DSSP file (Angstrom, degrees, kcal/mol; ACC not computed):
  #  RESIDUE AA STRUCTURE BP1 BP2  ACC     N-H-->O    O-->H-N    N-H-->O    O-->H-N    TCO  KAPPA ALPHA  PHI   PSI    X-CA   Y-CA   Z-CA
    1    1 A M    >>        0   0    0      0, 0.0     4,-0.8     0, 0.0     3,-0.7   0.000 360.0 360.0 360.0 -48.5   -1.8    7.0    7.0
    2    2 A N  H 3>  +     0   0    0      1,-0.3     4,-1.6     2,-0.2     3,-0.1   0.748 360.0  60.9 -69.1 -28.5   -0.3    6.9    3.6
    3    3 A N  H 3> S+     0   0    0      1,-0.2     4,-3.2     2,-0.2    -1,-0.3   0.812  96.2  64.8 -71.3 -27.1    3.3    7.1    4.8
    4    4 A K  H <> S+     0   0    0     -3,-0.7     4,-2.5    55,-0.2    -1,-0.2   0.907 102.1  47.6 -57.9 -40.9    2.6    3.8    6.7
    5    5 A I  H  X S+     0   0    0     -4,-0.8     4,-2.8    54,-0.3    -2,-0.2   0.948 114.1  46.3 -67.8 -47.2    2.2    2.1    3.4
    6    6 A K  H  X S+     0   0    0     -4,-1.6     4,-2.9     1,-0.2     5,-0.2   0.937 114.6  47.8 -60.4 -47.8    5.4    3.6    1.9
    7    7 A L  H  X S+     0   0    0     -4,-3.2     4,-2.5     2,-0.2    -1,-0.2   0.902 112.7  48.2 -58.3 -43.0    7.3    2.8    5.1
    8    8 A A  H  X S+     0   0    0     -4,-2.5     4,-1.1    -5,-0.2    -2,-0.2   0.921 112.8  49.4 -61.9 -47.3    6.0   -0.8    5.1
    9    9 A R  H ><>S+     0   0    0     -4,-2.8     5,-2.1     1,-0.2     3,-0.5   0.920 112.5  46.2 -58.0 -47.2    6.9   -1.2    1.5
   10   10 A Q  H ><5S+     0   0    0     -4,-2.9     3,-1.9     1,-0.2    -1,-0.2   0.882 107.9  55.6 -69.7 -36.8   10.4    0.1    1.9
   11   11 A S  H 3<5S+     0   0    0     -4,-2.5    -1,-0.2     1,-0.3    -2,-0.2   0.728 105.7  53.9 -71.4 -11.1   11.0   -2.0    5.0
   12   12 A N  T <<5S-     0   0    0     -4,-1.1    -1,-0.3    -3,-0.5    -2,-0.2   0.280 116.4-119.9 -94.5  10.0   10.1   -5.0    2.8
   13   13 A M  T < 5 +     0   0    0     -3,-1.9     2,-0.4     1,-0.2    -3,-0.2   0.910  66.5 144.9  51.4  45.5   12.7   -3.8    0.2
   14   14 A M      < -     0   0    0     -5,-2.1    -1,-0.2    -6,-0.1    -2,-0.1  -0.919  43.6-140.9-116.3 133.7   10.0   -3.5   -2.3
   15   15 A T     >  -     0   0    0     -2,-0.4     4,-2.4    -3,-0.1     5,-0.2  -0.407  30.1-109.3 -84.9 172.1    9.6   -1.0   -5.0
   16   16 A Q  H  > S+     0   0    0      1,-0.2     4,-2.4     2,-0.2     5,-0.2   0.856 120.5  54.3 -65.1 -33.0    6.3    0.6   -6.1
   17   17 A E  H  > S+     0   0    0      2,-0.2     4,-1.8     1,-0.2    -1,-0.2   0.862 108.8  47.6 -71.9 -36.6    6.4   -1.4   -9.2
   18   18 A E  H  > S+     0   0    0      2,-0.2     4,-1.8     1,-0.2    -2,-0.2   0.904 112.8  48.2 -67.8 -40.5    6.8   -4.7   -7.3
   19   19 A L  H  X S+     0   0    0     -4,-2.4     4,-2.0     2,-0.2    -2,-0.2   0.924 111.0  52.9 -57.8 -46.0    4.0   -3.8   -4.9
   20   20 A A  H  X>S+     0   0    0     -4,-2.4     5,-2.3     1,-0.2     4,-0.9   0.909 107.7  49.8 -58.2 -45.8    1.8   -2.8   -7.9
   21   21 A R  H ><5S+     0   0    0     -4,-1.8     3,-0.5     1,-0.2    -1,-0.2   0.913 110.6  50.9 -63.8 -42.5    2.4   -6.2   -9.6
   22   22 A K  H 3<5S+     0   0    0     -4,-1.8    -1,-0.2     1,-0.2    -2,-0.2   0.864 117.8  37.7 -65.1 -37.0    1.5   -8.1   -6.4
   23   23 A I  H 3<5S-     0   0    0     -4,-2.0    -1,-0.2     2,-0.1    -2,-0.2   0.378 110.6-117.6-100.7   3.3   -1.8   -6.2   -6.0
   24   24 A N  T <<5S+     0   0    0     -4,-0.9     2,-0.3    -3,-0.5    -3,-0.2   0.903  75.4 106.5  65.3  44.2   -2.7   -6.0   -9.6
   25   25 A V  S   <S-     0   0    0     -5,-2.3    -1,-0.2    -6,-0.1    -2,-0.1  -0.887  73.3 -85.6-139.9 175.6   -2.7   -2.2  -10.1
   26   26 A T     >  -     0   0    0     -2,-0.3     4,-1.7     1,-0.1     5,-0.1  -0.392  31.8-116.9 -79.9 158.9   -0.3    0.2  -11.8
   27   27 A R  H  > S+     0   0    0      1,-0.2     4,-2.5     2,-0.2     5,-0.2   0.867 116.7  59.0 -60.8 -35.3    2.8    1.7  -10.2
   28   28 A Q  H  > S+     0   0    0      1,-0.2     4,-2.6     2,-0.2    -1,-0.2   0.905 102.6  52.0 -61.0 -41.5    1.1    5.1  -10.6
   29   29 A T  H  > S+     0   0    0      2,-0.2     4,-2.4     1,-0.2    -1,-0.2   0.898 107.6  51.2 -65.4 -39.9   -1.8    4.0   -8.5
   30   30 A V  H  X S+     0   0    0     -4,-1.7     4,-2.8     2,-0.2     5,-0.2   0.953 111.5  49.7 -55.9 -50.5    0.6    2.8   -5.7
   31   31 A G  H  X S+     0   0    0     -4,-2.5     4,-1.7     1,-0.2    -2,-0.2   0.927 111.0  48.2 -57.0 -47.3    2.3    6.3   -5.8
   32   32 A L  H  X>S+     0   0    0     -4,-2.6     5,-2.8     1,-0.2     4,-0.8   0.881 110.9  50.9 -64.5 -38.9   -1.0    8.0   -5.6
   33   33 A I  H ><5S+     0   0    0     -4,-2.4     3,-0.6     4,-0.2    -1,-0.2   0.916 110.5  48.9 -56.7 -48.1   -2.1    5.9   -2.7
   34   34 A E  H 3<5S+     0   0    0     -4,-2.8    -2,-0.2     1,-0.2    -1,-0.2   0.816 112.4  49.4 -63.8 -33.0    1.2    6.6   -0.8
   35   35 A K  H 3<5S-     0   0    0     -4,-1.7    -1,-0.2    -5,-0.2    -2,-0.2   0.621 113.5-118.6 -80.1 -15.7    0.7   10.4   -1.5
   36   36 A G  T <<5S+     0   0    0     -4,-0.8    -3,-0.2    -3,-0.6    -2,-0.1   0.723  84.2 115.9  82.4  20.3   -2.9   10.3   -0.2
   37   37 A E      < +     0   0    0     -5,-2.8     2,-0.4     1,-0.2    -4,-0.2   0.314  68.3  49.4-107.3   5.0   -4.2   11.3   -3.5
   38   38 A F  S    S-     0   0    0     -6,-0.8    -2,-0.2    -5,-0.1    -1,-0.2  -0.948  70.4-145.3-147.1 126.1   -6.2    8.1   -4.3
   39   39 A N        -     0   0    0     -2,-0.4    -6,-0.1    -3,-0.1     2,-0.1  -0.766  26.8-143.7 -87.8 104.0   -8.6    6.4   -1.9
   40   40 A P        -     0   0    0      0, 0.0    -2,-0.0     0, 0.0    -1,-0.0  -0.349  15.1-110.3 -74.5 151.1   -8.2    2.6   -2.5
   41   41 A S     >  -     0   0    0      1,-0.1     4,-2.3    -2,-0.1     5,-0.2  -0.201  33.6-104.9 -67.1 164.0  -11.1    0.2   -2.4
   42   42 A L  H  > S+     0   0    0      1,-0.2     4,-2.9     2,-0.2     5,-0.2   0.909 121.8  58.1 -63.6 -37.9  -11.3   -2.3    0.4
   43   43 A K  H  > S+     0   0    0      1,-0.2     4,-1.8     2,-0.2    -1,-0.2   0.910 109.1  44.0 -57.5 -42.4  -10.2   -5.0   -1.9
   44   44 A I  H  > S+     0   0    0      2,-0.2     4,-2.5     1,-0.2    -1,-0.2   0.911 110.5  55.3 -66.5 -40.4   -7.0   -3.1   -2.7
   45   45 A C  H  X S+     0   0    0     -4,-2.3     4,-2.7     1,-0.2    -2,-0.2   0.930 110.5  46.2 -57.3 -50.3   -6.4   -2.2    1.0
   46   46 A I  H  X S+     0   0    0     -4,-2.9     4,-2.5     1,-0.2    -1,-0.2   0.903 112.0  50.2 -65.4 -37.5   -6.5   -6.0    1.8
   47   47 A A  H  X S+     0   0    0     -4,-1.8     4,-2.0    -5,-0.2    -1,-0.2   0.866 110.7  49.3 -66.6 -36.8   -4.3   -6.9   -1.0
   48   48 A I  H  X S+     0   0    0     -4,-2.5     4,-2.2     2,-0.2    -2,-0.2   0.936 111.9  49.5 -61.6 -47.9   -1.7   -4.2    0.1
   49   49 A A  H  X>S+     0   0    0     -4,-2.7     5,-2.4     1,-0.2     4,-0.9   0.932 113.8  45.0 -63.7 -42.3   -1.9   -5.5    3.7
   50   50 A K  H  <5S+     0   0    0     -4,-2.5     3,-0.4     1,-0.2    -1,-0.2   0.896 112.6  50.6 -70.4 -35.6   -1.3   -9.1    2.6
   51   51 A A  H  <5S+     0   0    0     -4,-2.0    -1,-0.2     1,-0.2    -2,-0.2   0.836 117.3  40.8 -66.2 -32.5    1.5   -8.2    0.2
   52   52 A L  H  <5S-     0   0    0     -4,-2.2    -1,-0.2    -5,-0.1    -2,-0.2   0.497 110.7-119.5 -95.3  -3.8    3.3   -6.2    2.9
   53   53 A G  T  <5S+     0   0    0     -4,-0.9     2,-0.3    -3,-0.4    -3,-0.2   0.886  73.1 118.3  71.4  37.7    2.6   -8.7    5.8
   54   54 A K      < -     0   0    0     -5,-2.4    -1,-0.3    -6,-0.2     2,-0.2  -0.839  64.6-109.2-128.1 169.9    0.7   -6.2    7.8
   55   55 A T     >  -     0   0    0     -2,-0.3     4,-1.6    -3,-0.1     5,-0.2  -0.573  30.3-114.6 -93.1 161.0   -2.8   -5.8    9.2
   56   56 A L  H  >>S+     0   0    0      1,-0.2     4,-3.0     2,-0.2     5,-0.5   0.883 119.5  55.1 -58.0 -38.5   -5.4   -3.3    7.9
   57   57 A D  H  >5S+     0   0    0      1,-0.2     4,-1.6     3,-0.2    -1,-0.2   0.907 105.1  51.8 -57.7 -47.8   -5.2   -1.6   11.3
   58   58 A E  H  45S+     0   0    0      1,-0.2    -1,-0.2     2,-0.1    -2,-0.2   0.843 121.8  30.8 -63.0 -35.7   -1.4   -1.3   11.0
   59   59 A L  H  <5S+     0   0    0     -4,-1.6   -54,-0.3     1,-0.1   -55,-0.2   0.824 132.0  24.2 -91.1 -36.1   -1.6    0.4    7.6
   60   60 A F  H  <5S+     0   0    0     -4,-3.0     2,-0.3    -5,-0.2    -3,-0.2   0.595  85.1 109.2-117.7 -13.3   -4.8    2.3    7.5
   61   61 A W     << -     0   0    0     -4,-1.6     2,-0.5    -5,-0.5    -4,-0.0  -0.512  56.7-144.7 -71.6 130.7   -5.9    3.1   11.1
   62   62 A E              0   0    0     -2,-0.3    -1,-0.1     1,-0.1    -2,-0.1  -0.826 360.0 360.0-100.0 130.5   -5.6    6.8   11.9
   63   63 A E              0   0    0     -2,-0.5    -1,-0.1     0, 0.0    -2,-0.0   0.498 360.0 360.0 -92.7 360.0   -4.6    7.7   15.4
């Protein structure tokens, strides 16, 4: 799941810092989310999806 966020961020040519600024969290929080060490709130999940131009399913749905 979390690698989907990292891959989407990288495909948008965005750094962790840039994504963090867009979703109003710290860079460290983005790193922890990508590593699966932080479970983001629904509000943060929606912000990430909007910032990366993806749906919640594309980023967070586990197959």
